[in-house]
C-alpha positions in Angstrom: -11.6 -31.5 12.2 -8.8 -30.8 9.8 -11.5 -29.3 6.9 -13.1 -27.2 10.1 -9.8 -25.9 10.9 -8.8 -24.9 7.4 -12.2 -23.3 6.6 -12.6 -21.6 9.9 -9.7 -21.1 12.1 -7.0 -20.6 9.6 -8.5 -17.6 7.9 -9.9 -16.1 11.2 -6.7 -16.3 13.2 -4.8 -14.7 10.2 -7.4 -12.1 9.9 -7.1 -11.4 13.7 -3.4 -11.1 13.8 -3.4 -9.0 10.5 -6.1 -6.3 12.0 -4.3 -6.1 15.4 -1.2 -4.7 13.3 1.5 -4.9 15.7 5.2 -5.9 14.6 4.7 -9.0 16.3 1.3 -9.7 14.9 2.5 -9.4 11.4 5.4 -11.8 12.3 2.8 -14.0 13.4 1.2 -13.7 9.9 4.6 -14.6 8.1 4.7 -17.6 10.5 1.6 -19.0 9.5 2.3 -18.6 5.8 5.7 -20.5 6.3 3.9 -23.1 8.3 1.2 -23.8 5.6 1.1 -27.4 4.6 -0.1 -26.9 1.2 -1.2 -24.4 -1.6 -4.8 -24.5 -0.3 -3.7 -23.6 3.2 -1.8 -20.5 1.8 -4.8 -19.6 -0.1 -7.0 -19.9 2.8 -4.7 -17.6 5.1 -4.4 -15.3 2.2 -8.0 -14.5 2.1 -8.0 -14.0 5.6 -5.1 -11.5 5.4 -6.8 -9.4 2.9 -10.2 -9.4 4.4 -8.2 -7.6 7.3 -7.6 -4.8 5.1 -10.8 -4.4 3.0 -11.3 -0.7 2.5 -8.4 0.5 4.3 -4.6 1.2 3.3 -2.1 -1.4 3.9 0.2 -0.1 6.6 4.2 -0.6 6.0 5.0 -4.4 6.6 7.9 -5.9 8.0 10.2 -7.3 5.4 9.6 -11.0 6.6 6.0 -10.8 6.1 6.1 -8.9 2.6 8.1 -11.6 1.5 6.0 -14.6 2.6 3.0 -12.8 1.0 4.7 -12.5 -2.1 6.3 -16.1 -1.7 2.7 -17.6 -1.2 1.8 -17.1 -4.7 -1.7 -16.3 -3.7 -1.6 -12.5 -3.3 -4.4 -11.1 -5.3 -3.8 -8.4 -7.9 -4.9 -5.6 -5.4 -2.7 -6.9 -2.8 0.2 -7.0 -5.0 -0.6 -3.2 -5.9 -0.5 -2.7 -2.1 2.8 -4.3 -1.9 4.2 -2.1 -4.6 4.4 -4.7 -7.3 5.2 -2.8 -10.6 3.5 -5.1 -12.9 0.4 -5.3 -10.7 0.3 -1.4 -10.6 0.6 -1.0 -14.5 -2.1 -3.9 -14.9 -4.5 -2.0 -12.1 -3.8 1.4 -14.0 -4.7 -0.3 -17.5 -8.0 -1.7 -15.9 -8.9 1.9 -14.5 -8.4 3.6 -17.8 -10.1 1.1 -19.8 -13.6 1.8 -20.7 -14.3 -1.8 -22.1 -13.0 -3.3 -18.8 -15.5 -4.6 -16.2 -17.1 -1.8 -14.2 -16.7 -3.2 -10.8 -12.9 -3.9 -11.4 -12.4 -0.4 -12.9 -14.3 0.8 -9.5 -11.9 -1.4 -7.3 -8.9 -0.2 -9.0 -9.8 3.6 -9.0 -10.5 3.4 -5.3 -7.4 1.5 -4.7 -5.3 4.3 -5.8 -6.7 6.5 -3.4 -5.0 3.9 -0.5 -2.1 3.3 -2.0 -0.1 6.4 -3.1 0.9 6.0 -6.5 2.1 9.1 -8.4 1.6 7.5 -12.1 -2.1 7.3 -11.1 -2.8 10.9 -11.2 -3.3 11.3 -15.0 -5.5 8.2 -15.0 -7.6 9.7 -12.1 -7.9 13.1 -13.7 -9.0 11.8 -17.1 -11.6 9.6 -15.3 -13.0 12.3 -13.3 -13.2 14.6 -16.5 -14.3 12.2 -19.0 -16.1 9.2 -17.5 -19.6 8.4 -18.4 -20.3 6.5 -15.1 -20.7 9.3 -12.1 -19.9 6.9 -9.4 -16.3 6.3 -11.2 -15.8 10.2 -11.6 -16.7 10.5 -7.7 -14.6 7.6 -6.8 -11.6 9.1 -8.9 -12.1 12.6 -7.3 -12.0 11.2 -3.8 -9.0 9.2 -4.6 -7.2 12.2 -5.9 -7.4 13.6 -2.4 -4.4 11.3 -1.2 -2.2 13.4 -3.7 -0.4 17.0 -3.4 0.3 17.5 -6.9 -0.3 21.3 -7.6 -1.7 20.6 -11.0 -4.6 18.7 -9.6 -6.5 21.7 -8.1 -6.0 23.7 -11.5 -7.2 20.9 -13.7 -10.3 19.9 -11.6 -11.1 23.5 -11.4 -10.8 23.9 -15.2 -13.5 21.2 -15.7 -15.8 21.8 -12.9 -18.4 23.5 -14.9 -18.8 20.5 -17.2 -19.3 18.0 -14.4 -22.7 16.5 -13.7 -24.6 18.0 -10.8 -24.2 14.6 -8.8 -20.5 14.7 -9.3 -20.0 18.3 -8.5 -19.9 17.8 -4.5 -17.0 15.5 -4.9 -15.1 17.8 -6.9 -15.8 20.7 -4.5 -14.7 18.6 -1.6 -11.5 18.0 -3.6 -11.0 21.5 -4.2 -11.7 22.8 -0.8 -9.1 20.3 0.7 -5.9 22.4 -0.1 -5.4 26.3 -0.1 -3.8 26.4 -3.6 -6.9 24.3 -5.2 -9.2 26.4 -3.3 -7.8 29.4 -4.6 -8.5 27.7 -8.0 -11.9 27.3 -7.5 -12.4 30.6 -5.7 -11.0 32.6 -8.8 -13.9 30.7 -10.8 -16.3 32.3 -8.5 -14.7 35.6 -8.4 -14.8 35.7 -12.3 -18.5 34.8 -12.5 -17.8 31.3 -14.1 -19.8 29.6 -11.5 -22.3 30.6 -8.9 -21.2 31.8 -5.6 -23.2 29.0 -4.0 -21.7 26.4 -2.0 -23.0 24.4 1.2 -22.3 26.1 4.5 -19.7 23.6 5.6 -17.6 24.0 2.5 -18.0 27.9 2.8 -16.5 27.4 6.6 -13.7 25.3 5.3 -12.7 27.8 2.6 -12.7 30.8 5.0 -10.7 28.7 7.5 -7.5 27.9 5.4 -4.1 28.8 6.8 -3.3 30.7 3.6 -4.7 34.5 4.3 -5.1 35.0 0.7 -7.6 32.4 0.4 -9.3 32.9 3.6 -9.8 36.5 2.6 -10.9 35.8 -0.9 -13.5 33.3 0.7 -14.8 35.5 3.3 -15.5 38.1 0.4 -17.3 35.6 -1.7 -19.0 33.6 1.1 -19.6 35.9 3.9 -20.1 34.2 7.5 -23.6 34.5 8.4 -24.3 37.0 10.9 -25.3 36.0 14.4 -29.0 36.8 15.3 -29.4 39.9 17.0 -30.3 39.9 20.5 
């Protein structure tokens, strides 16, 4: 019974509380960790907690839970990044930027910086988007950059847009269309005949719909809305 409890009930209970996400639920997670009888129980509980946040951002946590997670000693490097641990962040940045690191580890780190706002990751993500040989890493970096508002992102991505592989350009275009200033950088490339005036209809609609009237007007000029069929 004890083995069954540890292998099934503990992680499922932890995951359920963590996934519910209320203040009381998070305090229950902290209490479970404090009540753990040994390091193995802590590890199993931590696995359940991390499972609850796979693929989604970690919300702000009560101080009690954050302290319990760190105290457990079993927080994964990725969870430590989510908790704002400077050493873990530095290590994840190093892995993301290292062409010799395992591809899966690099992809995990790059994706993580699209969930955990870490301004120091911007130069690393931009470098990967521009120079990486793995298209999926480039696309992941461009997607992660959507989390940030740095004005330089749009101008830099627009600057190397032409050199991107066809499979990567849609991710770059999605990024550039997401902010008025970044969209303007892209539209200027089209206006100056640096790139063809061809974008998917949904992107053209997004460009024409920006709140900035200058961006909307230029987009309407370069990508006119289709005329309704004559009756």
